[in-house]
All heavy atoms as an XYZ file, in Angstrom:
899
protein
N     -49.606      4.727    104.457
C     -50.631      3.828    104.912
C     -51.944      4.083    104.181
O     -52.666      3.154    103.896
C     -50.824      3.982    106.417
C     -49.681      3.394    107.194
S     -49.990      3.461    108.929
C     -48.316      3.754    109.460
N     -52.246      5.330    103.919
C     -53.460      5.657    103.172
C     -53.372      5.044    101.774
O     -54.366      4.581    101.231
C     -53.633      7.163    103.097
C     -54.981      7.580    102.563
C     -55.171      9.066    102.643
N     -55.626      9.583    103.901
C     -56.886      9.543    104.327
N     -57.786      8.970    103.586
N     -57.237     10.062    105.466
N     -52.169      5.030    101.206
C     -51.973      4.452     99.874
C     -52.279      2.954     99.896
O     -52.913      2.441     98.978
C     -50.538      4.691     99.415
C     -50.251      4.086     98.062
C     -48.879      4.383     97.617
N     -48.943      5.680     96.944
C     -47.908      6.317     96.488
N     -46.705      5.823     96.652
N     -48.043      7.464     95.877
N     -51.852      2.257    100.965
C     -52.125      0.827    101.077
C     -53.624      0.581    101.172
O     -54.160     -0.314    100.526
C     -51.417      0.231    102.294
C     -51.646     -1.260    102.552
C     -51.260     -2.095    101.337
C     -50.866     -1.696    103.763
N     -54.333      1.400    101.952
C     -55.774      1.253    102.062
C     -56.433      1.479    100.709
O     -57.325      0.729    100.313
C     -56.353      2.215    103.100
C     -57.870      2.139    103.280
C     -58.298      0.752    103.719
C     -58.330      3.175    104.271
N     -55.993      2.489     99.985
C     -56.550      2.745     98.651
C     -56.324      1.556     97.735
O     -57.206      1.179     96.961
C     -55.938      4.005     98.050
S     -56.494      5.512     98.860
N     -55.148      0.944     97.825
C     -54.850     -0.237     97.025
C     -55.790     -1.377     97.388
O     -56.340     -2.043     96.514
C     -53.387     -0.677     97.224
O     -52.537      0.410     96.849
C     -53.068     -1.908     96.397
N     -55.999     -1.588     98.699
C     -56.910     -2.639     99.136
C     -58.329     -2.376     98.652
O     -59.032     -3.291     98.230
C     -56.895     -2.753    100.669
C     -55.636     -3.347    101.281
C     -55.675     -3.209    102.798
C     -55.476     -4.802    100.886
N     -58.750     -1.124     98.700
C     -60.093     -0.788     98.252
C     -60.241     -0.993     96.754
O     -61.316     -1.348     96.270
C     -60.443      0.650     98.644
C     -60.555      0.905    100.146
C     -60.828      2.376    100.409
C     -61.616      0.027    100.775
N     -59.169     -0.788     96.009
C     -59.217     -1.035     94.574
C     -59.316     -2.534     94.297
O     -59.983     -2.958     93.356
C     -58.001     -0.437     93.878
C     -58.071      1.076     93.808
S     -56.598      1.925     93.191
C     -55.853      0.807     92.068
N     -58.643     -3.335     95.127
C     -58.695     -4.784     94.950
C     -60.057     -5.346     95.339
O     -60.508     -6.340     94.790
C     -57.609     -5.462     95.792
C     -56.177     -5.219     95.338
C     -55.204     -5.809     96.345
C     -55.935     -5.794     93.958
N     -60.705     -4.711     96.333
C     -61.993     -5.169     96.833
C     -62.998     -4.031     96.753
O     -63.375     -3.456     97.761
C     -61.885     -5.650     98.283
C     -60.907     -6.762     98.469
C     -59.699     -6.528     99.103
C     -61.177     -8.030     98.001
C     -58.791     -7.546     99.290
C     -60.268     -9.058     98.178
C     -59.072     -8.812     98.821
N     -63.463     -3.680     95.564
C     -64.393     -2.560     95.432
C     -65.753     -2.880     96.029
O     -66.079     -4.039     96.258
C     -64.499     -2.375     93.918
C     -64.210     -3.725     93.375
C     -63.190     -4.344     94.306
N     -66.546     -1.832     96.249
C     -67.922     -2.059     96.689
C     -68.614     -2.931     95.662
O     -68.429     -2.780     94.462
C     -68.664     -0.732     96.840
C     -68.255      0.108     98.033
C     -69.007      1.432     98.023
C     -68.507     -0.620     99.329
N     -69.408     -3.869     96.146
C     -70.109     -4.760     95.228
C     -69.204     -5.857     94.692
O     -69.427     -6.365     93.613
N     -68.177     -6.230     95.438
C     -67.245     -7.251     94.973
C     -67.968     -8.561     94.703
O     -68.908     -8.930     95.387
C     -66.159     -7.472     96.037
N     -67.533     -9.250     93.686
C     -68.129    -10.531     93.329
C     -67.752    -11.584     94.363
O     -66.728    -11.490     95.024
C     -67.641    -10.958     91.943
N     -68.578    -12.600     94.471
C     -68.382    -13.637     95.476
C     -67.036    -14.343     95.331
O     -66.476    -14.794     96.310
C     -69.516    -14.646     95.418
N     -66.483    -14.453     94.137
C     -65.224    -15.148     93.941
C     -64.017    -14.400     94.479
O     -62.939    -14.966     94.584
N     -64.169    -13.138     94.816
C     -63.040    -12.335     95.263
C     -62.801    -12.414     96.765
O     -61.742    -12.071     97.235
C     -63.243    -10.876     94.851
C     -63.251    -10.692     93.353
C     -63.575     -9.286     92.943
O     -64.127     -8.521     93.751
O     -63.266     -8.939     91.809
N     -63.781    -12.809     97.522
C     -63.675    -12.899     98.969
C     -64.148    -14.261     99.430
O     -64.902    -14.923     98.739
C     -64.547    -11.832     99.650
C     -64.144    -10.383     99.487
C     -65.231     -9.485    100.050
C     -62.829    -10.110    100.173
N     -63.729    -14.629    100.626
C     -64.163    -15.891    101.210
C     -64.897    -15.617    102.511
O     -64.685    -14.596    103.156
C     -62.957    -16.795    101.485
C     -62.119    -17.186    100.279
C     -60.880    -17.943    100.731
C     -62.924    -18.014     99.309
N     -65.734    -16.535    102.902
C     -66.375    -16.454    104.198
C     -67.643    -15.628    104.205
O     -68.280    -15.399    103.183
N     -67.986    -15.173    105.387
C     -69.254    -14.495    105.596
C     -69.332    -13.125    104.929
O     -70.414    -12.580    104.775
C     -69.556    -14.404    107.089
C     -70.173    -15.685    107.601
C     -69.439    -16.868    107.641
C     -71.490    -15.716    107.997
C     -70.019    -18.045    108.077
C     -72.075    -16.892    108.438
C     -71.333    -18.056    108.478
O     -71.910    -19.220    108.893
N     -68.244    -12.571    104.505
C     -68.260    -11.290    103.836
C     -69.025    -11.302    102.534
O     -69.585    -10.287    102.126
N     -69.091    -12.440    101.872
C     -69.782    -12.516    100.588
C     -71.264    -12.836    100.742
O     -71.984    -12.866     99.758
C     -69.118    -13.544     99.640
C     -67.700    -13.118     99.319
C     -69.163    -14.936    100.228
N     -71.704    -13.022    101.949
C     -73.122    -13.328    102.158
C     -73.979    -12.091    101.904
O     -73.604    -10.985    102.278
C     -73.350    -13.839    103.570
C     -72.659    -15.167    103.797
C     -73.563    -16.089    104.483
N     -72.978    -17.412    104.540
C     -73.321    -18.279    105.446
N     -74.221    -17.980    106.357
N     -72.789    -19.472    105.432
N     -75.139    -12.284    101.303
C     -76.002    -11.142    101.012
C     -76.549    -10.494    102.281
O     -76.721    -11.149    103.306
C     -77.139    -11.737    100.186
C     -76.935    -13.190    100.108
C     -75.679    -13.541    100.814
N     -76.841     -9.226    102.171
C     -77.413     -8.488    103.297
C     -78.694     -9.146    103.809
O     -78.948     -9.145    105.011
C     -77.693     -7.041    102.894
S     -76.269     -5.953    103.107
N     -79.483     -9.699    102.916
C     -80.718    -10.359    103.338
C     -80.437    -11.459    104.355
O     -81.166    -11.613    105.334
C     -81.452    -10.940    102.139
C     -82.028     -9.902    101.214
C     -82.645    -10.523     99.968
O     -82.261    -11.659     99.585
O     -83.515     -9.877     99.381
N     -79.375    -12.231    104.131
C     -79.000    -13.292    105.071
C     -78.603    -12.695    106.422
O     -78.984    -13.211    107.475
C     -77.842    -14.131    104.527
C     -78.253    -15.042    103.383
O     -79.457    -15.078    103.032
O     -77.361    -15.711    102.827
N     -77.816    -11.633    106.372
C     -77.387    -11.008    107.621
C     -78.582    -10.455    108.397
O     -78.655    -10.601    109.623
C     -76.358     -9.910    107.367
C     -75.919     -9.237    108.635
C     -75.258     -9.950    109.620
C     -76.201     -7.901    108.874
C     -74.875     -9.345    110.812
C     -75.817     -7.283    110.053
C     -75.156     -8.012    111.021
O     -74.786     -7.416    112.204
N     -79.523     -9.843    107.708
C     -80.701     -9.296    108.384
C     -81.521    -10.394    109.064
O     -81.981    -10.213    110.192
C     -81.576     -8.517    107.399
C     -80.985     -7.209    106.901
C     -81.863     -6.611    105.804
C     -80.776     -6.225    108.035
N     -81.674    -11.541    108.401
C     -82.381    -12.677    109.028
C     -81.620    -13.157    110.252
O     -82.208    -13.428    111.303
C     -82.564    -13.809    108.028
C     -83.763    -13.664    107.133
C     -84.058    -14.941    106.363
N     -82.980    -15.317    105.454
C     -82.841    -14.835    104.221
N     -83.701    -13.969    103.756
N     -81.851    -15.228    103.458
N     -80.307    -13.235    110.116
C     -79.491    -13.681    111.242
C     -79.584    -12.694    112.390
O     -79.737    -13.095    113.553
C     -78.017    -13.851    110.798
O     -77.958    -14.871    109.803
C     -77.121    -14.220    111.957
N     -79.485    -11.421    112.098
C     -79.535    -10.395    113.142
C     -80.875    -10.451    113.884
O     -80.915    -10.396    115.115
C     -79.318     -9.006    112.541
C     -78.965     -7.955    113.559
C     -77.633     -7.617    113.785
C     -79.943     -7.303    114.305
C     -77.286     -6.652    114.717
C     -79.610     -6.344    115.244
C     -78.281     -6.021    115.445
O     -77.941     -5.078    116.378
N     -81.954    -10.587    113.133
C     -83.272    -10.668    113.757
C     -83.365    -11.905    114.653
O     -83.864    -11.834    115.768
C     -84.363    -10.710    112.695
C     -85.766    -10.752    113.274
C     -86.830    -10.763    112.192
O     -86.567    -11.081    111.032
N     -88.034    -10.416    112.571
N     -82.886    -13.036    114.176
C     -82.882    -14.262    114.974
C     -82.008    -14.138    116.206
O     -82.344    -14.657    117.281
N     -80.887    -13.451    116.073
C     -79.995    -13.215    117.214
C     -80.709    -12.388    118.285
O     -80.625    -12.690    119.472
C     -78.725    -12.514    116.733
C     -77.820    -12.068    117.821
C     -76.976    -12.851    118.561
C     -77.645    -10.731    118.299
N     -76.294    -12.073    119.470
C     -76.689    -10.769    119.325
C     -78.213     -9.505    117.948
C     -76.280     -9.634    120.010
C     -77.802     -8.370    118.628
C     -76.858     -8.445    119.646
N     -81.431    -11.343    117.831
C     -82.180    -10.515    118.779
C     -83.265    -11.319    119.499
O     -83.595    -11.024    120.641
C     -82.828     -9.327    118.058
C     -81.856     -8.248    117.666
C     -82.527     -7.066    117.009
O     -83.414     -7.272    116.138
O     -82.161     -5.930    117.366
N     -83.800    -12.332    118.816
C     -84.844    -13.170    119.400
C     -84.266    -14.387    120.121
O     -85.004    -15.259    120.560
C     -85.815    -13.614    118.304
C     -86.546    -12.462    117.663
C     -87.326    -12.885    116.433
O     -87.272    -14.035    115.979
N     -88.063    -11.944    115.866
N     -82.949    -14.449    120.214
C     -82.237    -15.516    120.924
C     -82.520    -16.909    120.349
O     -82.598    -17.890    121.075
C     -82.563    -15.469    122.416
C     -81.460    -16.069    123.259
O     -80.292    -16.079    122.816
O     -81.756    -16.554    124.373
N     -82.640    -16.986    119.018
C     -82.801    -18.273    118.352
C     -81.423    -18.925    118.243
O     -80.496    -18.328    117.685
C     -83.399    -18.084    116.963
C     -84.783    -17.484    116.963
C     -85.254    -17.106    115.571
O     -84.531    -17.239    114.585
N     -86.480    -16.612    115.498
N     -81.254    -20.130    118.785
C     -79.930    -20.761    118.857
C     -79.161    -20.808    117.532
O     -77.972    -20.484    117.486
C     -80.227    -22.172    119.375
C     -81.500    -22.015    120.134
C     -82.286    -20.965    119.404
N     -79.825    -21.205    116.448
C     -79.128    -21.285    115.161
C     -78.675    -19.903    114.703
O     -77.547    -19.724    114.221
C     -80.022    -21.918    114.103
C     -79.325    -22.104    112.781
C     -80.210    -22.783    111.767
C     -79.456    -22.878    110.447
N     -80.270    -23.419    109.382
N     -79.521    -18.906    114.871
C     -79.175    -17.537    114.470
C     -78.057    -16.978    115.343
O     -77.197    -16.240    114.847
C     -80.409    -16.642    114.538
N     -78.056    -17.322    116.612
C     -76.986    -16.867    117.501
C     -75.644    -17.390    117.008
O     -74.657    -16.648    116.943
C     -77.252    -17.294    118.964
C     -76.035    -17.068    119.846
C     -78.471    -16.536    119.521
N     -75.603    -18.664    116.619
C     -74.357    -19.238    116.097
C     -73.953    -18.562    114.791
O     -72.780    -18.260    114.575
C     -74.499    -20.750    115.898
C     -74.630    -21.524    117.195
S     -73.282    -21.191    118.380
C     -71.887    -21.789    117.486
N     -74.905    -18.313    113.905
C     -74.610    -17.623    112.649
C     -74.096    -16.211    112.918
O     -73.160    -15.744    112.266
C     -75.865    -17.541    111.763
C     -76.206    -18.834    111.071
C     -75.145    -19.228    110.051
O     -74.919    -18.485    109.082
O     -74.530    -20.289    110.230
N     -74.690    -15.531    113.878
C     -74.262    -14.179    114.243
C     -72.795    -14.190    114.680
O     -72.020    -13.318    114.292
C     -75.159    -13.639    115.357
C     -74.832    -12.238    115.784
C     -75.311    -11.146    115.060
C     -74.058    -11.991    116.912
C     -75.022     -9.845    115.455
C     -73.773    -10.694    117.309
C     -74.260     -9.635    116.578
O     -73.973     -8.345    116.971
N     -72.422    -15.199    115.460
C     -71.024    -15.300    115.890
C     -70.086    -15.541    114.715
O     -68.946    -15.083    114.723
C     -70.848    -16.375    116.972
C     -71.426    -15.986    118.297
C     -72.145    -16.904    119.053
C     -71.268    -14.705    118.809
C     -72.685    -16.552    120.283
C     -71.807    -14.335    120.035
C     -72.515    -15.268    120.770
N     -70.570    -16.234    113.689
C     -69.752    -16.418    112.481
C     -69.517    -15.082    111.777
O     -68.403    -14.789    111.325
C     -70.389    -17.414    111.510
C     -70.361    -18.822    111.997
N     -69.209    -19.487    112.332
C     -71.376    -19.695    112.212
C     -69.494    -20.710    112.731
N     -70.800    -20.864    112.668
N     -70.556    -14.258    111.669
C     -70.388    -12.912    111.105
C     -69.411    -12.103    111.956
O     -68.534    -11.418    111.428
C     -71.730    -12.174    111.030
C     -72.589    -12.554    109.861
C     -73.664    -13.428    110.018
C     -72.348    -12.034    108.592
C     -74.470    -13.768    108.941
C     -73.149    -12.367    107.510
C     -74.203    -13.242    107.697
O     -74.995    -13.565    106.626
N     -69.577    -12.186    113.254
C     -68.702    -11.448    114.172
C     -67.252    -11.891    114.012
O     -66.345    -11.052    113.955
C     -69.169    -11.680    115.611
C     -68.415    -10.911    116.645
C     -68.995    -11.121    118.044
O     -70.039    -11.727    118.215
N     -68.312    -10.609    119.029
N     -67.029    -13.189    113.914
C     -65.667    -13.707    113.748
C     -65.069    -13.287    112.411
O     -63.893    -12.923    112.337
C     -65.647    -15.235    113.864
C     -65.858    -15.715    115.284
O     -65.742    -14.897    116.223
O     -66.162    -16.909    115.460
N     -65.860    -13.370    111.332
C     -65.351    -12.939    110.032
C     -64.963    -11.462    110.097
O     -63.890    -11.078    109.627
C     -66.400    -13.149    108.928
C     -65.881    -12.709    107.595
C     -65.181    -13.466    106.701
C     -65.952    -11.388    107.024
N     -64.829    -12.713    105.610
C     -65.287    -11.422    105.788
C     -66.508    -10.186    107.437
C     -65.168    -10.316    104.964
C     -66.386     -9.070    106.625
C     -65.725     -9.141    105.399
N     -65.828    -10.655    110.680
C     -65.581     -9.226    110.778
C     -64.320     -8.934    111.587
O     -63.480     -8.127    111.176
C     -66.790     -8.531    111.402
C     -66.729     -7.025    111.539
C     -66.571     -6.361    110.172
C     -67.991     -6.526    112.229
N     -64.162     -9.599    112.717
C     -62.974     -9.390    113.551
C     -61.707     -9.765    112.788
O     -60.699     -9.044    112.844
C     -63.085    -10.197    114.842
N     -61.740    -10.875    112.066
C     -60.571    -11.274    111.284
C     -60.276    -10.311    110.156
O     -59.113     -9.957    109.909
N     -61.312     -9.879    109.464
C     -61.130     -8.949    108.358
C     -60.551     -7.624    108.850
O     -59.584     -7.112    108.286
C     -62.465     -8.718    107.644
C     -62.375     -7.722    106.526
C     -61.726     -8.052    105.344
C     -62.918     -6.458    106.655
C     -61.627     -7.135    104.307
C     -62.828     -5.531    105.629
C     -62.180     -5.866    104.457
N     -61.126     -7.085    109.910
C     -60.656     -5.811    110.450
C     -59.245     -5.955    110.996
O     -58.393     -5.078    110.804
C     -61.617     -5.271    111.528
C     -62.983     -4.956    110.919
C     -61.030     -4.056    112.237
C     -62.970     -3.900    109.823
N     -58.963     -7.058    111.665
C     -57.609     -7.288    112.185
C     -56.589     -7.301    111.053
O     -55.519     -6.686    111.157
C     -57.538     -8.615    112.952
O     -58.328     -8.553    114.108
N     -56.917     -7.988    109.970
C     -56.014     -8.027    108.818
C     -55.829     -6.655    108.195
O     -54.707     -6.267    107.842
N     -56.901     -5.911    108.089
C     -56.829     -4.566    107.527
C     -56.019     -3.639    108.438
O     -55.192     -2.860    107.965
C     -58.253     -4.026    107.342
C     -58.525     -3.046    106.225
C     -58.006     -3.537    104.890
C     -60.011     -2.753    106.147
N     -56.246     -3.745    109.740
C     -55.465     -2.948    110.696
C     -53.978     -3.286    110.597
O     -53.125     -2.395    110.597
C     -55.944     -3.182    112.126
C     -57.265     -2.524    112.436
O     -57.765     -1.703    111.675
N     -57.844     -2.899    113.560
N     -53.684     -4.568    110.509
C     -52.288     -5.000    110.426
C     -51.650     -4.506    109.126
O     -50.527     -4.006    109.127
C     -52.215     -6.529    110.512
C     -50.809     -7.050    110.479
C     -49.993     -6.973    111.608
C     -50.285     -7.624    109.326
C     -48.690     -7.449    111.580
C     -48.992     -8.095    109.286
C     -48.200     -8.003    110.415
O     -46.910     -8.471    110.372
N     -52.372     -4.642    108.020
C     -51.832     -4.245    106.720
C     -51.612     -2.742    106.621
O     -50.666     -2.295    105.968
C     -52.767     -4.708    105.598
N     -52.477     -1.965    107.255
C     -52.382     -0.508    107.139
C     -51.650      0.137    108.312
O     -51.253      1.295    108.216
C     -53.786      0.130    107.049
O     -54.501     -0.149    108.249
C     -54.540     -0.380    105.835
N     -51.520     -0.592    109.415
C     -50.895     -0.014    110.611
C     -51.777      1.055    111.247
O     -51.282      1.941    111.937
N     -53.075      0.971    111.024
C     -54.005      1.989    111.485
C     -55.279      1.312    112.001
O     -55.665      0.253    111.512
C     -54.339      2.919    110.305
C     -55.044      4.183    110.718
O     -54.939      4.593    111.886
O     -55.714      4.775    109.851
N     -55.933      1.933    112.975
C     -57.204      1.431    113.494
C     -58.313      1.819    112.529
O     -58.766      2.963    112.519
C     -57.472      2.010    114.891
C     -58.812      1.583    115.469
O     -59.457      0.679    114.904
O     -59.214      2.167    116.496
N     -58.745      0.884    111.718
C     -59.747      1.165    110.691
C     -61.106      1.531    111.271
O     -61.885      2.229    110.631
C     -59.901     -0.037    109.757
C     -58.649     -0.387    109.003
C     -58.157      0.772    108.159
O     -58.922      1.348    107.391
N     -56.896      1.122    108.300
N     -61.390      1.087    112.483
C     -62.699      1.348    113.078
C     -62.723      2.588    113.957
O     -63.775      2.957    114.458
C     -63.161      0.129    113.886
C     -63.374     -1.145    113.082
C     -63.886     -2.255    113.985
C     -64.315     -0.913    111.918
N     -61.572      3.207    114.143
C     -61.507      4.443    114.922
C     -62.190      4.295    116.278
O     -62.891      5.176    116.741
C     -62.126      5.611    114.164
C     -61.564      5.848    112.790
C     -60.198      6.513    112.903
N     -59.706      6.914    111.601
C     -58.652      6.326    111.028
N     -58.025      5.347    111.611
N     -58.220      6.760    109.872
N     -62.029      3.113    116.893
C     -62.584      2.881    118.216
C     -64.052      2.497    118.246
O     -64.628      2.368    119.313
N     -64.679      2.317    117.083
C     -66.105      1.978    117.053
C     -66.356      0.618    117.693
O     -67.294      0.436    118.435
C     -66.649      1.998    115.606
C     -68.042      1.408    115.530
C     -66.641      3.415    115.072
N     -65.533     -0.362    117.414
C     -65.698     -1.695    117.975
C     -66.584     -2.588    117.118
O     -67.432     -2.115    116.359
N     -66.375     -3.869    117.245
C     -67.084     -4.860    116.446
C     -68.604     -4.815    116.676
O     -69.366     -4.828    115.711
C     -66.519     -6.280    116.698
C     -65.045     -6.361    116.276
C     -67.358     -7.344    115.996
C     -64.779     -6.136    114.808
N     -69.094     -4.728    117.923
C     -70.554     -4.651    118.102
C     -71.179     -3.451    117.378
O     -72.271     -3.562    116.804
C     -70.732     -4.543    119.620
C     -69.502     -5.190    120.183
C     -68.403     -4.826    119.216
N     -70.487     -2.323    117.379
C     -70.988     -1.143    116.680
C     -71.041     -1.349    115.184
O     -71.981     -0.894    114.507
N     -70.044     -2.029    114.645
C     -70.032     -2.303    113.201
C     -71.180     -3.247    112.844
O     -71.858     -3.055    111.838
C     -68.686     -2.899    112.745
C     -68.722     -3.264    111.272
C     -67.550     -1.943    113.031
N     -71.407     -4.239    113.665
C     -72.499     -5.175    113.399
C     -73.847     -4.462    113.400
O     -74.703     -4.734    112.543
C     -72.484     -6.312    114.423
C     -71.299     -7.278    114.275
C     -71.159     -8.144    115.512
C     -71.446     -8.131    113.029
N     -74.041     -3.532    114.326
C     -75.294     -2.755    114.341
C     -75.384     -1.852    113.113
O     -76.427     -1.743    112.474
C     -75.388     -1.923    115.622
C     -75.736     -2.742    116.854
C     -76.042     -1.867    118.060
N     -74.949     -0.980    118.419
C     -73.931     -1.307    119.220
N     -73.877     -2.521    119.747
N     -72.984     -0.448    119.500
N     -74.277     -1.209    112.766
C     -74.280     -0.314    111.602
C     -74.485     -1.097    110.312
O     -75.161     -0.633    109.400
C     -72.970      0.478    111.557
C     -72.902      1.450    110.407
C     -73.995      2.519    110.523
N     -74.040      3.375    109.368
C     -74.923      3.271    108.368
N     -75.841      2.320    108.393
N     -74.906      4.099    107.358
N     -73.909     -2.292    110.238
C     -74.118     -3.127    109.058
C     -75.589     -3.506    108.910
O     -76.100     -3.603    107.795
C     -73.249     -4.375    109.108
C     -71.831     -4.116    108.674
O     -71.451     -2.982    108.409
N     -71.028     -5.152    108.628
N     -76.273     -3.691    110.025
C     -77.710     -3.986    109.956
C     -78.449     -2.820    109.301
O     -79.284     -3.012    108.422
C     -78.286     -4.252    111.338
C     -79.784     -4.573    111.272
C     -80.398     -4.623    112.616
N     -80.216     -3.302    113.220
C     -80.999     -2.804    114.153
N     -82.003     -3.492    114.601
N     -80.777     -1.617    114.656
N     -78.121     -1.599    109.698
C     -78.758     -0.417    109.109
C     -78.442     -0.329    107.617
O     -79.325     -0.099    106.798
C     -78.321      0.861    109.852
C     -78.855      0.826    111.283
C     -78.780      2.112    109.117
C     -78.229      1.867    112.201
N     -77.162     -0.522    107.289
C     -76.769     -0.486    105.871
C     -77.565     -1.519    105.079
O     -78.069     -1.225    103.997
C     -75.262     -0.750    105.737
C     -74.802     -0.773    104.321
N     -74.166      0.298    103.723
C     -74.885     -1.734    103.357
C     -73.891     -0.003    102.464
N     -74.312     -1.233    102.223
N     -77.660     -2.724    105.617
C     -78.342     -3.803    104.907
C     -79.844     -3.547    104.781
O     -80.455     -3.939    103.793
C     -78.066     -5.134    105.595
S     -76.391     -5.755    105.287
N     -80.430     -2.893    105.767
C     -81.843     -2.536    105.653
C     -82.044     -1.527    104.522
O     -83.036     -1.588    103.803
C     -82.358     -1.954    106.968
C     -82.518     -2.994    108.050
C     -82.804     -2.386    109.410
O     -82.395     -1.263    109.724
N     -83.502     -3.144    110.240
N     -81.106     -0.612    104.390
C     -81.206      0.421    103.359
C     -80.803     -0.084    101.980
O     -81.266      0.436    100.963
C     -80.329      1.617    103.739
C     -80.800      2.329    104.991
C     -79.826      3.384    105.496
O     -78.691      3.479    104.964
O     -80.192      4.105    106.434
N     -79.930     -1.086    101.929
C     -79.411     -1.610    100.661
C     -79.387     -3.142    100.697
O     -78.315     -3.752    100.755
C     -78.001     -1.074    100.431
C     -77.935      0.428    100.263
C     -76.488      0.906    100.283
N     -76.424      2.349    100.323
C     -76.469      3.081    101.430
N     -76.561      2.496    102.605
N     -76.410      4.402    101.388
N     -80.537     -3.774    100.646
C     -80.599     -5.233    100.806
C     -79.904     -6.027     99.702
O     -79.629     -7.209     99.890
C     -82.104     -5.531    100.833
C     -82.748     -4.343    100.212
C     -81.846     -3.175    100.469
N     -79.571     -5.404     98.592
C     -78.884     -6.122     97.517
C     -77.368     -6.146     97.692
O     -76.668     -6.808     96.926
C     -79.241     -5.524     96.157
C     -80.694     -5.736     95.808
O     -81.281     -6.765     96.143
N     -81.303     -4.762     95.169
N     -76.851     -5.433     98.683
C     -75.419     -5.450     98.965
C     -75.049     -6.725     99.712
O     -75.916     -7.501    100.125
C     -75.017     -4.238     99.812
C     -74.937     -2.949     99.014
O     -75.046     -3.006     97.775
O     -74.771     -1.879     99.633
N     -73.756     -6.931     99.918
C     -73.293     -8.044    100.735
C     -72.678     -7.488    102.030
O     -72.543     -6.276    102.205
C     -72.311     -8.936     99.974
C     -71.092     -8.196     99.455
O     -70.711     -7.164    100.034
O     -70.508     -8.656     98.461
N     -72.331     -8.393    102.931
C     -71.823     -8.002    104.244
C     -70.497     -7.239    104.128
O     -70.261     -6.283    104.848
C     -71.671     -9.255    105.115
C     -71.400     -8.970    106.556
C     -72.392     -8.476    107.382
C     -70.143     -9.213    107.095
C     -72.143     -8.219    108.726
C     -69.881     -8.964    108.431
C     -70.885     -8.462    109.245
N     -69.644     -7.651    103.215
C     -68.378     -6.951    102.976
C     -68.628     -5.511    102.558
O     -67.994     -4.584    103.055
C     -67.573     -7.681    101.898
C     -66.394     -6.895    101.397
C     -65.223     -6.842    102.119
C     -66.465     -6.200    100.195
C     -64.133     -6.105    101.663
C     -65.392     -5.466     99.734
C     -64.217     -5.421    100.477
N     -69.543     -5.306    101.637
C     -69.842     -3.972    101.145
C     -70.361     -3.085    102.269
O     -69.981     -1.916    102.378
C     -70.858     -4.041     99.988
O     -70.286     -4.842     98.949
C     -71.186     -2.670     99.447
N     -71.203     -3.638    103.125
C     -71.703     -2.882    104.280
C     -70.544     -2.491    105.193
O     -70.458     -1.352    105.675
C     -72.731     -3.711    105.044
N     -69.621     -3.413    105.419
C     -68.458     -3.145    106.273
C     -67.574     -2.062    105.677
O     -67.159     -1.125    106.367
C     -67.653     -4.449    106.481
O     -68.494     -5.435    107.071
C     -66.439     -4.205    107.359
N     -67.306     -2.162    104.383
C     -66.442     -1.177    103.740
C     -67.086      0.203    103.692
O     -66.393      1.219    103.770
C     -66.050     -1.643    102.339
C     -65.080     -2.818    102.340
S     -63.598     -2.560    103.355
C     -62.860     -1.156    102.545
N     -68.397      0.265    103.574
C     -69.079      1.564    103.593
C     -68.850      2.260    104.927
O     -68.595      3.470    104.966
C     -70.572      1.382    103.320
N     -68.910      1.507    106.004
C     -68.649      2.094    107.325
C     -67.205      2.550    107.437
O     -66.929      3.669    107.894
C     -68.976      1.101    108.432
C     -68.593      1.567    109.838
C     -69.422      2.779    110.252
C     -68.730      0.452    110.832
N     -66.278      1.714    107.010
C     -64.854      2.079    107.100
C     -64.573      3.330    106.286
O     -63.879      4.227    106.750
C     -63.977      0.887    106.637
C     -64.068     -0.241    107.669
C     -62.531      1.330    106.437
C     -63.418     -1.528    107.239
N     -65.127      3.408    105.100
C     -64.932      4.614    104.278
C     -65.521      5.841    104.956
O     -64.933      6.914    104.928
C     -65.563      4.418    102.908
C     -64.750      3.499    102.019
C     -65.336      3.461    100.619
N     -64.489      2.668     99.768
C     -64.843      1.520     99.222
N     -66.053      1.032     99.411
N     -64.003      0.856     98.454
N     -66.688      5.676    105.568
C     -67.307      6.789    106.274
C     -66.466      7.263    107.452
O     -66.352      8.461    107.710
N     -65.875      6.317    108.160
C     -65.026      6.678    109.301
C     -63.754      7.386    108.847
O     -63.244      8.263    109.537
C     -64.668      5.426    110.112
C     -65.831      4.776    110.862
C     -65.390      3.442    111.461
C     -66.372      5.697    111.937
N     -63.250      7.005    107.674
C     -62.046      7.636    107.136
C     -62.291      9.112    106.801
O     -61.381      9.920    106.817
C     -61.559      6.922    105.871
C     -60.909      5.605    106.144
C     -59.587      5.835    106.776
C     -58.845      4.536    106.973
N     -57.689      4.706    107.821
N     -63.544      9.441    106.489
C     -63.878     10.819    106.116
C     -64.041     11.729    107.333
O     -64.123     12.945    107.179
C     -65.174     10.846    105.293
C     -65.001     10.204    103.928
O     -63.834     10.098    103.467
O     -66.006      9.782    103.342
N     -64.099     11.139    108.531
C     -64.246     11.962    109.734
C     -62.925     12.660    110.070
O     -61.851     12.111    109.819
C     -64.673     11.100    110.911
C     -66.053     10.449    110.799
C     -66.303      9.536    112.001
C     -67.145     11.496    110.690
N     -63.002     13.845    110.656
C     -61.756     14.568    111.000
C     -60.983     13.875    112.107
O     -61.442     13.146    112.871
C     -62.244     15.931    111.458
C     -63.707     15.822    111.667
C     -64.177     14.583    110.979
């Protein structure tokens, strides 16, 4: 299973180009940060956009879990990933949402 994850990571490296992924994963961190801020302020349009990020993330993680037969989030949960992605994006605004997600997954894999 670790081999399959490594293969997936090779196919989708950090900083993947927009043509390699579909959906909200290719959106820049700057967009996610605006959406997150609007969601916190309960702006209707931002709330809907936030749910799109949440749905993309749930689908991506579900597919990764299914492909690897392993819980990629180690029990963190989607809300925790969304908060962590906000921190990642604040620190690295030139990244995209996928890259922020994969950074968290890689970090969780390194835990004992």
